[in-house]
C-alpha positions as a Markdown table, in Angstrom:
| # | Residue | x | y | z |
|---|---|---|---|---|
| 1 | Met | 58.3 | -206.9 | 215.0 |
| 2 | Asn | 60.9 | -208.9 | 217.2 |
| 3 | Lys | 58.8 | -211.2 | 219.4 |
| 4 | Thr | 61.8 | -212.3 | 221.6 |
| 5 | Lys | 62.9 | -209.2 | 223.4 |
| 6 | Pro | 60.5 | -206.2 | 224.0 |
| 7 | Tyr | 61.0 | -203.1 | 221.9 |
| 8 | Tyr | 63.6 | -200.8 | 223.9 |
| 9 | Gly | 61.3 | -197.7 | 223.4 |
| 10 | Trp | 58.9 | -199.4 | 226.0 |
| 11 | Tyr | 62.0 | -199.2 | 228.5 |
| 12 | Leu | 62.4 | -195.6 | 227.6 |
| 13 | Ala | 58.7 | -195.0 | 228.5 |
| 14 | Ile | 59.0 | -197.0 | 231.9 |
| 15 | Thr | 62.0 | -195.1 | 232.9 |
| 16 | Leu | 60.7 | -191.5 | 232.0 |
| 17 | Ala | 57.3 | -192.2 | 233.6 |
| 18 | Val | 59.4 | -192.9 | 236.9 |
| 19 | Thr | 61.8 | -189.9 | 236.3 |
| 20 | Glu | 59.0 | -187.7 | 235.4 |
| 21 | Thr | 57.1 | -188.4 | 238.2 |
| 22 | Ile | 59.9 | -187.9 | 240.7 |
| 23 | Ser | 61.1 | -184.8 | 238.9 |
| 24 | Trp | 57.2 | -183.0 | 239.1 |
| 25 | Gly | 56.9 | -184.1 | 242.5 |
| 26 | Ile | 59.9 | -182.5 | 244.0 |
| 27 | Ile | 60.6 | -179.6 | 241.5 |
| 28 | Tyr | 57.0 | -178.4 | 241.1 |
| 29 | Tyr | 54.7 | -180.0 | 243.5 |
| 30 | Ser | 56.8 | -179.7 | 246.7 |
| 31 | Phe | 57.2 | -175.9 | 246.9 |
| 32 | Ser | 53.5 | -175.5 | 247.8 |
| 33 | Val | 54.1 | -177.7 | 251.1 |
| 34 | Phe | 57.1 | -175.6 | 252.3 |
| 35 | Leu | 55.8 | -172.4 | 251.6 |
| 36 | Thr | 54.2 | -171.5 | 254.9 |
| 37 | Pro | 57.1 | -172.6 | 257.0 |
| 38 | Met | 59.5 | -171.0 | 254.9 |
| 39 | Glu | 57.5 | -167.8 | 255.3 |
| 40 | His | 57.6 | -168.0 | 259.2 |
| 41 | Asp | 61.4 | -169.3 | 259.3 |
| 42 | Leu | 62.8 | -166.6 | 256.8 |
| 43 | Gly | 60.4 | -163.7 | 257.5 |
| 44 | Trp | 59.7 | -163.0 | 253.6 |
| 45 | Ser | 56.3 | -162.3 | 252.3 |
| 46 | Arg | 54.3 | -164.9 | 250.3 |
| 47 | Ala | 54.4 | -162.9 | 247.4 |
| 48 | Glu | 58.5 | -162.7 | 247.6 |
| 49 | Leu | 58.4 | -166.3 | 248.0 |
| 50 | Thr | 56.0 | -167.5 | 245.1 |
| 51 | Gly | 58.4 | -164.8 | 243.0 |
| 52 | Gly | 60.7 | -167.4 | 243.0 |
| 53 | Phe | 58.7 | -169.9 | 241.7 |
| 54 | Ser | 57.2 | -167.9 | 238.9 |
| 55 | Leu | 60.8 | -166.8 | 238.0 |
| 56 | Met | 61.5 | -170.5 | 237.5 |
| 57 | Trp | 58.9 | -170.9 | 234.9 |
| 58 | Leu | 59.8 | -167.8 | 232.9 |
| 59 | Val | 63.2 | -169.3 | 232.7 |
| 60 | Ala | 62.3 | -172.5 | 231.8 |
| 61 | Gly | 60.1 | -171.0 | 229.1 |
| 62 | Met | 63.0 | -168.8 | 227.7 |
| 63 | Met | 65.3 | -172.0 | 227.9 |
| 64 | Ala | 62.8 | -174.2 | 225.7 |
| 65 | Phe | 64.3 | -173.2 | 222.4 |
| 66 | Pro | 68.0 | -174.1 | 223.2 |
| 67 | Val | 66.7 | -177.3 | 224.8 |
| 68 | Gly | 64.9 | -178.5 | 222.0 |
| 69 | Ala | 67.8 | -177.4 | 219.6 |
| 70 | Trp | 70.3 | -179.6 | 221.7 |
| 71 | Ile | 67.8 | -182.6 | 221.5 |
| 72 | Asp | 67.4 | -182.3 | 217.6 |
| 73 | Gln | 71.0 | -182.4 | 217.5 |
| 74 | His | 72.3 | -184.9 | 220.1 |
| 75 | Gly | 69.3 | -186.4 | 221.7 |
| 76 | Ala | 68.1 | -186.4 | 225.4 |
| 77 | Arg | 70.3 | -188.2 | 227.1 |
| 78 | Ala | 73.3 | -186.2 | 228.2 |
| 79 | Leu | 71.0 | -183.4 | 228.6 |
| 80 | Met | 68.4 | -184.8 | 230.8 |
| 81 | Thr | 71.3 | -186.2 | 232.7 |
| 82 | Ala | 72.6 | -182.9 | 233.3 |
| 83 | Gly | 69.5 | -181.6 | 234.0 |
| 84 | Ser | 69.1 | -184.2 | 236.8 |
| 85 | Val | 72.5 | -183.2 | 238.4 |
| 86 | Gly | 71.8 | -179.6 | 238.3 |
| 87 | Ala | 68.0 | -179.8 | 239.6 |
| 88 | Ser | 69.3 | -182.2 | 242.7 |
| 89 | Leu | 72.2 | -179.8 | 243.6 |
| 90 | Leu | 70.0 | -176.9 | 243.5 |
| 91 | Val | 67.2 | -178.7 | 245.6 |
| 92 | Ile | 70.0 | -179.3 | 248.2 |
| 93 | Gly | 71.1 | -175.6 | 248.1 |
| 94 | Trp | 67.4 | -174.3 | 248.6 |
| 95 | Ser | 67.7 | -176.4 | 252.1 |
| 96 | Phe | 70.6 | -173.8 | 252.9 |
| 97 | Val | 69.0 | -170.6 | 251.6 |
| 98 | Asn | 68.9 | -167.7 | 253.9 |
| 99 | Thr | 68.8 | -164.7 | 251.6 |
| 100 | Leu | 66.3 | -163.6 | 248.9 |
| 101 | Pro | 68.6 | -163.4 | 246.0 |
| 102 | Ala | 70.0 | -166.7 | 246.6 |
| 103 | Leu | 66.5 | -168.1 | 246.9 |
| 104 | Tyr | 65.9 | -166.3 | 243.1 |
| 105 | Leu | 69.2 | -167.6 | 241.6 |
| 106 | Ile | 68.3 | -171.3 | 242.8 |
| 107 | Trp | 65.0 | -171.3 | 241.3 |
| 108 | Ala | 66.3 | -169.3 | 238.0 |
| 109 | Gly | 68.7 | -172.4 | 238.0 |
| 110 | Leu | 65.7 | -175.0 | 238.4 |
| 111 | Gly | 64.1 | -173.1 | 235.6 |
| 112 | Val | 67.1 | -174.1 | 233.4 |
| 113 | Cys | 66.8 | -177.7 | 234.8 |
| 114 | Ala | 63.4 | -178.1 | 234.8 |
| 115 | Ala | 63.4 | -177.2 | 231.0 |
| 116 | Ala | 66.1 | -179.9 | 230.5 |
| 117 | Val | 63.8 | -182.7 | 232.5 |
| 118 | Leu | 60.4 | -182.2 | 232.6 |
| 119 | Tyr | 58.0 | -182.8 | 229.8 |
| 120 | Glu | 59.3 | -181.4 | 226.6 |
| 121 | Pro | 62.4 | -183.4 | 226.3 |
| 122 | Ala | 60.9 | -186.7 | 227.1 |
| 123 | Phe | 57.9 | -186.1 | 225.2 |
| 124 | Ala | 60.8 | -185.7 | 222.4 |
| 125 | Val | 62.7 | -189.0 | 223.3 |
| 126 | Ile | 59.1 | -190.6 | 222.8 |
| 127 | Ala | 58.5 | -188.9 | 219.3 |
| 128 | His | 61.7 | -190.4 | 217.8 |
| 129 | Trp | 60.9 | -193.8 | 219.7 |
| 130 | Phe | 57.2 | -194.3 | 218.6 |
| 131 | Asp | 55.0 | -193.5 | 215.7 |
| 132 | Arg | 51.7 | -195.8 | 215.9 |
| 133 | Arg | 52.2 | -196.4 | 219.6 |
| 134 | Arg | 53.1 | -193.0 | 220.3 |
| 135 | Ser | 50.1 | -191.8 | 222.2 |
| 136 | Thr | 50.2 | -195.1 | 224.1 |
| 137 | Ala | 53.6 | -194.4 | 225.5 |
| 138 | Leu | 52.8 | -190.9 | 226.3 |
| 139 | Ala | 50.2 | -192.0 | 228.4 |
| 140 | Ile | 52.7 | -194.3 | 230.2 |
| 141 | Ile | 54.5 | -191.4 | 231.1 |
| 142 | Thr | 51.9 | -188.5 | 231.8 |
| 143 | Phe | 49.8 | -191.4 | 233.8 |
| 144 | Ala | 52.6 | -192.1 | 236.3 |
| 145 | Ala | 53.4 | -188.4 | 236.3 |
| 146 | Gly | 49.8 | -187.5 | 236.7 |
| 147 | Leu | 50.3 | -188.8 | 240.2 |
| 148 | Ala | 53.3 | -186.6 | 241.2 |
| 149 | Ser | 51.0 | -184.6 | 243.7 |
| 150 | Thr | 49.3 | -187.5 | 245.1 |
| 151 | Ile | 52.7 | -189.0 | 246.2 |
| 152 | Phe | 55.0 | -186.1 | 246.7 |
| 153 | Leu | 52.5 | -183.5 | 248.5 |
| 154 | Pro | 52.0 | -186.3 | 251.5 |
| 155 | Leu | 55.7 | -187.1 | 251.2 |
| 156 | Ser | 57.0 | -183.6 | 251.6 |
| 157 | Asp | 54.5 | -183.1 | 254.3 |
| 158 | Ala | 55.5 | -186.0 | 256.2 |
| 159 | Leu | 59.1 | -185.2 | 256.0 |
| 160 | Leu | 58.7 | -181.4 | 257.1 |
| 161 | Arg | 56.9 | -182.9 | 260.2 |
| 162 | Gly | 59.6 | -185.4 | 261.0 |
| 163 | Phe | 62.6 | -183.2 | 260.3 |
| 164 | Gly | 61.6 | -179.4 | 259.5 |
| 165 | Trp | 61.6 | -178.0 | 256.2 |
| 166 | Arg | 65.2 | -177.6 | 255.5 |
| 167 | Thr | 65.8 | -181.5 | 256.4 |
| 168 | Ala | 62.9 | -182.3 | 254.4 |
| 169 | Val | 64.1 | -180.2 | 251.2 |
| 170 | Leu | 67.7 | -181.9 | 251.4 |
| 171 | Leu | 66.4 | -185.4 | 252.1 |
| 172 | Leu | 64.3 | -184.7 | 248.7 |
| 173 | Gly | 67.3 | -183.5 | 246.7 |
| 174 | Ile | 69.2 | -186.4 | 247.6 |
| 175 | Phe | 66.3 | -188.5 | 246.7 |
| 176 | Leu | 65.9 | -186.6 | 243.4 |
| 177 | Ala | 69.7 | -187.4 | 242.8 |
| 178 | Cys | 70.0 | -190.9 | 243.5 |
| 179 | Met | 66.7 | -191.8 | 241.5 |
| 180 | Thr | 66.8 | -190.0 | 238.2 |
| 181 | Ile | 70.7 | -189.3 | 237.5 |
| 182 | Pro | 71.1 | -193.1 | 237.2 |
| 183 | Leu | 68.2 | -193.9 | 235.2 |
| 184 | His | 68.9 | -191.1 | 232.8 |
| 185 | Val | 72.5 | -192.0 | 232.3 |
| 186 | Leu | 72.0 | -195.7 | 232.0 |
| 187 | Val | 68.7 | -196.1 | 229.8 |
| 188 | Leu | 68.2 | -193.2 | 227.6 |
| 189 | Arg | 69.2 | -193.6 | 224.3 |
| 190 | Arg | 69.1 | -191.1 | 220.9 |
| 191 | Arg | 66.9 | -193.1 | 218.6 |
| 192 | Pro | 65.9 | -196.4 | 217.5 |
| 193 | Ala | 68.4 | -196.7 | 214.6 |
| 194 | Asp | 71.3 | -196.7 | 216.9 |
| 195 | Leu | 69.8 | -200.3 | 218.0 |
| 196 | Gly | 69.2 | -201.4 | 214.1 |
| 197 | Leu | 65.2 | -200.7 | 214.5 |
| 198 | His | 62.9 | -199.1 | 212.7 |
| 199 | Thr | 60.4 | -196.8 | 214.9 |
| 200 | Asp | 58.1 | -198.9 | 217.0 |
| 201 | Gly | 60.6 | -201.6 | 217.2 |
| 202 | Arg | 59.7 | -202.9 | 213.4 |
| 203 | Leu | 63.1 | -204.8 | 212.0 |
| 204 | Pro | 64.5 | -203.6 | 208.9 |
| 205 | Ala | 63.8 | -205.6 | 206.0 |
| 206 | Ala | 67.2 | -207.1 | 204.4 |
| 207 | Asp | 66.5 | -204.9 | 201.7 |
| 208 | Ser | 65.5 | -201.7 | 203.7 |
| 209 | Pro | 68.0 | -200.4 | 205.9 |
| 210 | Val | 67.4 | -198.2 | 208.8 |
| 211 | Thr | 67.0 | -194.8 | 207.4 |
| 212 | Ala | 67.3 | -191.2 | 209.4 |
| 213 | Ala | 64.4 | -189.7 | 210.6 |
| 214 | Thr | 62.4 | -187.6 | 208.6 |
| 215 | Gly | 60.2 | -184.3 | 209.1 |
| 216 | Val | 59.5 | -180.9 | 208.1 |
| 217 | Ser | 62.0 | -178.3 | 208.4 |
| 218 | Phe | 62.1 | -176.1 | 211.2 |
| 219 | Arg | 61.7 | -173.1 | 209.1 |
| 220 | Ala | 59.1 | -174.6 | 206.9 |
| 221 | Ala | 57.2 | -175.6 | 209.9 |
| 222 | Leu | 57.5 | -172.0 | 211.4 |
| 223 | Ser | 56.5 | -170.2 | 208.0 |
| 224 | Gly | 53.3 | -172.5 | 207.3 |
| 225 | Gln | 50.0 | -170.8 | 209.2 |
| 226 | Ala | 49.0 | -174.2 | 210.3 |
| 227 | Phe | 51.9 | -174.0 | 213.1 |
| 228 | Trp | 50.5 | -170.5 | 214.2 |
| 229 | Leu | 47.1 | -171.6 | 214.4 |
| 230 | Leu | 48.0 | -174.6 | 216.2 |
| 231 | Thr | 49.9 | -172.3 | 218.7 |
| 232 | Leu | 47.3 | -170.3 | 219.1 |
| 233 | Ala | 44.7 | -172.9 | 219.6 |
| 234 | Phe | 46.8 | -174.4 | 222.4 |
| 235 | Gly | 47.6 | -171.1 | 224.1 |
| 236 | Leu | 44.2 | -170.2 | 224.5 |
| 237 | Ile | 43.2 | -173.6 | 226.1 |
| 238 | Ser | 46.3 | -173.4 | 228.0 |
| 239 | Leu | 45.2 | -169.7 | 229.3 |
| 240 | Ser | 41.9 | -170.9 | 229.9 |
| 241 | Ser | 43.1 | -173.8 | 232.0 |
| 242 | Ala | 45.8 | -172.1 | 234.1 |
| 243 | Ala | 43.3 | -169.4 | 235.2 |
| 244 | Ile | 40.8 | -171.9 | 236.6 |
| 245 | Arg | 43.4 | -174.5 | 238.0 |
| 246 | Val | 45.1 | -171.8 | 240.1 |
| 247 | His | 41.7 | -170.1 | 241.1 |
| 248 | Phe | 39.4 | -173.1 | 241.7 |
| 249 | Ile | 39.9 | -173.6 | 245.3 |
| 250 | Pro | 39.0 | -169.9 | 246.1 |
| 251 | Phe | 36.2 | -169.9 | 243.4 |
| 252 | Leu | 34.7 | -172.7 | 245.5 |
| 253 | Ile | 35.3 | -171.1 | 248.9 |
| 254 | Glu | 33.4 | -168.0 | 247.4 |
| 255 | Thr | 30.4 | -170.2 | 246.5 |
| 256 | Gly | 30.0 | -171.4 | 249.9 |
| 257 | Met | 32.4 | -174.7 | 250.2 |
| 258 | Glu | 34.4 | -175.6 | 252.9 |
| 259 | Ser | 37.9 | -175.0 | 252.3 |
| 260 | Ser | 38.7 | -178.9 | 252.8 |
| 261 | Thr | 36.0 | -180.0 | 250.3 |
| 262 | Ala | 37.3 | -177.5 | 247.8 |
| 263 | Ala | 40.8 | -179.1 | 248.0 |
| 264 | Ala | 39.1 | -182.5 | 247.6 |
| 265 | Ala | 37.5 | -181.2 | 244.7 |
| 266 | Thr | 40.2 | -179.8 | 243.1 |
| 267 | Gly | 42.2 | -183.0 | 243.7 |
| 268 | Ala | 39.3 | -184.8 | 242.1 |
| 269 | Ile | 40.6 | -182.8 | 239.1 |
| 270 | Gly | 43.7 | -184.8 | 238.9 |
| 271 | Ile | 42.2 | -188.1 | 239.1 |
| 272 | Met | 40.1 | -187.2 | 236.0 |
| 273 | Gln | 43.3 | -185.9 | 233.9 |
| 274 | Val | 44.5 | -189.6 | 234.6 |
| 275 | Ile | 41.6 | -191.1 | 233.4 |
| 276 | Gly | 41.4 | -188.6 | 230.5 |
| 277 | Arg | 44.9 | -189.9 | 229.4 |
| 278 | Leu | 43.6 | -193.6 | 229.7 |
| 279 | Ile | 40.9 | -192.6 | 227.3 |
| 280 | Phe | 42.9 | -190.8 | 224.9 |
| 281 | Ala | 45.6 | -193.3 | 223.9 |
| 282 | Pro | 43.1 | -195.9 | 221.9 |
| 283 | Leu | 41.1 | -193.0 | 220.4 |
| 284 | Asp | 44.4 | -191.5 | 219.0 |
| 285 | Gln | 45.0 | -194.9 | 217.2 |
| 286 | Arg | 41.4 | -194.8 | 215.5 |
| 287 | Phe | 41.2 | -191.3 | 214.5 |
| 288 | Ser | 43.4 | -188.4 | 213.6 |
| 289 | Thr | 45.1 | -186.7 | 216.5 |
| 290 | Gln | 43.7 | -183.7 | 215.3 |
| 291 | Ala | 40.2 | -184.6 | 215.2 |
| 292 | Val | 40.9 | -186.2 | 218.8 |
| 293 | Ala | 42.1 | -182.9 | 219.8 |
| 294 | Leu | 39.2 | -180.9 | 218.3 |
| 295 | Gly | 36.9 | -183.1 | 220.4 |
| 296 | Val | 39.4 | -182.6 | 223.5 |
| 297 | Phe | 39.0 | -178.7 | 223.3 |
| 298 | Ala | 35.3 | -178.6 | 222.6 |
| 299 | Leu | 35.0 | -180.8 | 226.0 |
| 300 | His | 36.9 | -177.8 | 227.8 |
| 301 | Gly | 34.4 | -175.1 | 226.4 |
| 302 | Leu | 31.6 | -177.4 | 227.4 |
| 303 | Ala | 33.0 | -177.8 | 231.0 |
| 304 | Phe | 33.4 | -173.8 | 231.3 |
| 305 | Ile | 30.2 | -173.3 | 230.1 |
| 306 | Ala | 28.2 | -175.5 | 232.4 |
| 307 | Leu | 30.5 | -173.7 | 235.2 |
| 308 | Leu | 29.3 | -170.3 | 234.0 |
| 309 | Phe | 25.7 | -170.7 | 234.1 |
| 310 | Ser | 25.6 | -172.8 | 237.3 |
| 311 | Gln | 27.5 | -173.3 | 240.5 |
| 312 | Ser | 25.3 | -176.5 | 242.0 |
| 313 | Leu | 26.8 | -179.5 | 243.2 |
| 314 | Gly | 25.6 | -181.4 | 239.8 |
| 315 | Ala | 27.2 | -178.6 | 237.9 |
| 316 | Leu | 30.7 | -178.9 | 239.8 |
| 317 | Ile | 30.7 | -182.7 | 239.4 |
| 318 | Val | 30.3 | -182.4 | 235.7 |
| 319 | Phe | 32.8 | -179.8 | 235.3 |
| 320 | Ile | 35.3 | -181.6 | 237.2 |
| 321 | Ala | 34.7 | -184.7 | 235.3 |
| 322 | Ile | 34.8 | -183.0 | 231.8 |
| 323 | Phe | 37.7 | -180.5 | 232.5 |
| 324 | Gly | 39.6 | -182.8 | 234.1 |
| 325 | Ala | 39.5 | -185.5 | 231.4 |
| 326 | Ala | 40.2 | -182.8 | 228.8 |
| 327 | Gln | 43.1 | -181.5 | 230.8 |
| 328 | Gly | 44.6 | -185.0 | 230.9 |
| 329 | Ala | 44.1 | -185.8 | 227.2 |
| 330 | Val | 45.3 | -182.2 | 226.1 |
| 331 | Thr | 48.8 | -182.9 | 227.7 |
| 332 | Leu | 49.1 | -186.0 | 225.5 |
| 333 | Ala | 47.5 | -184.2 | 222.1 |
| 334 | Arg | 50.2 | -181.4 | 221.5 |
| 335 | Pro | 53.1 | -183.5 | 221.4 |
| 336 | Ser | 50.9 | -186.1 | 219.2 |
| 337 | Ile | 49.8 | -183.7 | 217.0 |
| 338 | Leu | 53.2 | -182.0 | 216.5 |
| 339 | Ala | 54.9 | -185.2 | 215.8 |
| 340 | Glu | 52.0 | -186.4 | 213.4 |
| 341 | Arg | 52.4 | -183.3 | 211.3 |
| 342 | Tyr | 55.9 | -182.2 | 211.1 |
| 343 | Gly | 57.8 | -185.7 | 212.1 |
| 344 | Val | 60.4 | -186.3 | 213.9 |
| 345 | Ser | 63.8 | -184.8 | 212.8 |
| 346 | His | 63.3 | -181.2 | 214.0 |
| 347 | Tyr | 60.6 | -181.8 | 216.5 |
| 348 | Gly | 62.8 | -180.6 | 219.7 |
| 349 | Arg | 62.9 | -176.8 | 218.3 |
| 350 | Ile | 59.4 | -176.8 | 216.7 |
| 351 | Ser | 57.8 | -178.0 | 220.1 |
| 352 | Ser | 60.1 | -175.6 | 222.0 |
| 353 | Ile | 58.6 | -172.5 | 220.2 |
| 354 | Met | 54.9 | -173.3 | 221.1 |
| 355 | Ala | 56.1 | -174.4 | 224.6 |
| 356 | Leu | 57.5 | -170.9 | 225.0 |
| 357 | Phe | 54.0 | -169.4 | 224.1 |
| 358 | Leu | 52.0 | -171.8 | 226.1 |
| 359 | Thr | 54.4 | -171.0 | 229.4 |
| 360 | Leu | 53.8 | -167.2 | 228.7 |
| 361 | Thr | 50.0 | -167.8 | 228.8 |
| 362 | Ser | 49.8 | -170.2 | 231.8 |
| 363 | Thr | 52.2 | -167.7 | 233.8 |
| 364 | Ala | 50.0 | -164.7 | 233.0 |
| 365 | Ala | 46.7 | -166.4 | 233.2 |
| 366 | Pro | 46.3 | -166.4 | 237.0 |
| 367 | Leu | 47.7 | -162.8 | 237.1 |
| 368 | Val | 45.0 | -161.8 | 234.8 |
| 369 | Ala | 42.1 | -163.9 | 236.2 |
| 370 | Ser | 43.2 | -162.2 | 239.7 |
| 371 | Leu | 42.9 | -158.5 | 238.0 |
| 372 | Leu | 39.3 | -159.6 | 236.8 |
| 373 | His | 38.2 | -160.7 | 239.8 |
| 374 | Asp | 39.4 | -158.1 | 242.0 |
| 375 | Gly | 38.0 | -155.7 | 239.6 |
| 376 | Ala | 34.4 | -157.0 | 240.0 |
| 377 | Ala | 34.6 | -158.6 | 243.5 |
| 378 | Ser | 33.3 | -161.9 | 241.6 |
| 379 | Tyr | 34.7 | -164.8 | 239.9 |
| 380 | Gln | 31.9 | -164.5 | 237.3 |
| 381 | Pro | 34.0 | -162.3 | 234.5 |
| 382 | Val | 36.7 | -164.7 | 234.9 |
| 383 | Leu | 34.6 | -167.7 | 234.1 |
| 384 | Trp | 32.9 | -165.7 | 230.8 |
| 385 | Met | 36.9 | -165.1 | 230.0 |
| 386 | Val | 37.6 | -169.1 | 230.1 |
| 387 | Ala | 34.8 | -170.3 | 228.5 |
| 388 | Phe | 35.2 | -167.5 | 225.8 |
| 389 | Phe | 39.0 | -168.6 | 225.1 |
| 390 | Ala | 37.8 | -172.1 | 225.3 |
| 391 | Val | 35.3 | -172.0 | 222.6 |
| 392 | Ile | 37.7 | -169.5 | 220.5 |
| 393 | Ala | 40.4 | -172.0 | 220.9 |
| 394 | Thr | 37.9 | -174.7 | 219.3 |
| 395 | Gly | 37.4 | -172.5 | 216.3 |
| 396 | Val | 40.7 | -171.5 | 215.7 |
| 397 | Leu | 41.7 | -175.8 | 215.8 |
| 398 | Leu | 38.8 | -176.0 | 212.9 |
| 399 | Leu | 40.9 | -173.8 | 210.6 |
| 400 | Val | 44.0 | -175.9 | 210.7 |
| 401 | Arg | 44.1 | -177.9 | 207.3 |
| 402 | Gln | 44.4 | -181.7 | 208.2 |
| 403 | Glu | 47.0 | -182.5 | 205.2 |
| 404 | Arg | 50.4 | -182.9 | 206.5 |
| 405 | Pro | 53.4 | -180.5 | 205.2 |
| 406 | Lys | 56.2 | -182.1 | 203.1 |
| 407 | Arg | 58.8 | -183.9 | 204.6 |
| 408 | Glu | 62.5 | -184.0 | 204.3 |
| 409 | Arg | 65.5 | -186.2 | 205.3 |
């Protein structure tokens, strides 16, 4: 290890921590702040406005594979730079929107850009630059990005109150451009070999030149049973988590809690996510990622079961602590387990297939939960559903064999 100069991968992790926080804060979280003023100003229904937001995630899911294939072939630098340019222009365009079709076109475009700048390409960069310290590098990024809502919800609200929603969105678009485009174009690099280094910053010995990254081929990964079991397991956890996160505030209000208290309780889940990521990183260095992921899945099930059988204050506190920490850890577990099992040479495409299914489940989950609630006039069937899927996900992960497939150059 070079003792005189920090490993360049850490500069990448810190850079991506900054750009992911800003990108998530503006592209994802700010929308909720501007929803009501847009509704009043433009005269469109809430369903019409949120339809554009849902469209973004559907498009992002569809773009997962081409984005992954590009990263495998060319790296993330040009992709994330172009994504930041496009996202900045589209957010600025959002501030001038006057027709519903234009809004939908903007959010469809933001779906393309979201696929190019949010977690998936950032995780691919870390997968190429780190091995033993991968979870630590991922924790740096997701720890910072986990604070995106904490930073950008009040910031967006302050801009809204000071300038109105159109100027607020315009300023956010300009800020997105000024902060993310230069960092992506100037700092990102494709792989350690480009700087004459091995993964994790190890210097090559004189008789051991830097070699290309290895990994399981895309076809071999998808032809194996383990990949689809992993996809099913993470998909079920994603479905359970998305259903409860979207409906947690109305669920708490139905239990008799004040809306402001319910919002604060939901915000506490975000804090526990950050803590969960801090806990996961060192555990991942002592145990296999799959073993840690199994524990994280089991914690999801435990949290849902606790909430299912009691909605007392104590049970809610237990749920928020366990579910929040498990949610934070599972964000790191998925890229870690894929990189550990399949290597990095085809990581982008392999990860993109799983990401596509997770996008579909997380998009469908709130609607499924709404239908169950409306049919029963209660959230009890929803709680049974999320608990059942979390338990099944844990069982499915148990079926995945620990041994890794044979890698190729």
